[in-house]
N, C-alpha and C positions, 0 to 999 in steps of 0.2 A: 527479219525485216525483208524477205525476199522481193515480196511486190515493191518495195521502196527501193531494192538497190537495183533492181532491173528499170524502175523508171527514172533513176538518177543517170544509168547509165544509157538510157534511152536518150534524156535531155542531152549528156554529155556530145552524144554523139549527133545528133543534130547541129549541136554548135562547131563540130569538129576538134573537140575536145578528146581527151584520154584521162582515166582514172587518176594516173600518175599526175596530171597537168592538173587537175581538181586538189588532188594533196599536197600539190606545191604552194598553191594557193592559198590554202587550208594552213599551212605549215605544221603538215601531219605526215606521218610515212602510212604507206599504202596497207602495209599491216597494221595501224592503230585504226587507220579508217574502216579497214574489213572487220577487226574488233568489234568498233564502236557499232556496226551493223549486226553482228551475228551476237553480241550480247544483248541486242534490242535497246541499247540504249544510248542517245544521242544530246549531249549538252543543249540548253536552249540557246548559247552565244554561237556556238558552232553552229545550229541552224541557220542564225540569222546571216553568217555568212558565205553559206551555202546558198540559202535565195538570193541573195547580192548575187554571187557568183554568176549563178545559175539564169538569173532574171526571173525568179515564180515568186509565187506570196507562197505564205506560211502555209494556206490550206495544200499546198502542194507535200507537204510531211504527214497533214492529220485527215484522216479521214475514213472513214467504214472498209472499204474495200484494201487498206494495208493494216488495218485492225490496230491502229496507234493514236495514240494522245499523248498529253502533256502532260506528268506528272504535277504538285506540288511544290517540285523543286525546279520547273521549268525545265524538266527534261523529257525527250520525247523516249515513250517506251512501246515498245509492243505488249500489247497486254498478255499475250501466251509465255513471252519468254522472261517477263517480270521476275517469277519465281525461280523463274531457271539461274537468271543472274543471280539472287541472292543467295540460291542454292551452293553454287559456283565458288560465290566470295565467302560463305562460312565453310566450305571443304579446304579451300584456301587456306584461310585462317587456324583451321584444325592442322593442317599439312607442318605451318609455321610452328604453331604449339608445340605440337610434337618433335620436332626435328629443336629447337628451344630445351625442351624437356630430357632429350638427349643428350646435348652437348652440357646443360648443367649436370645431370648424373654421369657423363664424363670426366668433367674437372672433379668434379667431387672423389669421383673412385681414384683419378691419378694422385689427390691432395692425400688421400688416406693410405695411398703405397708408402709415399715419404716419410 
C-alpha cells in the first residue's frame, strides 16, 4: 500500500503531524501500523478512526489508483498483496506446527530414555 502510505504521510504533513502522533491516537505501535500497510490489510474500525483523525472521507482509502478495496470482512486489502498475506500466514502456521512436532518428539524421546 505504498501509494496509500504516501497519501497518509502527505496528509499528516499537511496537518503538521507525524506517524508517531497518528499511531498514538490510534493506540497502536508504529511497527504495528507499518505491518498493516506492508501486509496490505487494515481493519474497517481502524480505517474509520484514521478517517476521523485525518478528517478525510472513506474514499481516501478506496480508489483505483491505490489498487485497494474493502473485502467482505470490511478489511481494506491491496489486491496484489492479499495472496501474499495468506502465503505469509500459511508459512507461519507451518513453522508453528513444525516447532510443536519437534517439541513433542523431544518429549517422547526424553520419556523413552527413562
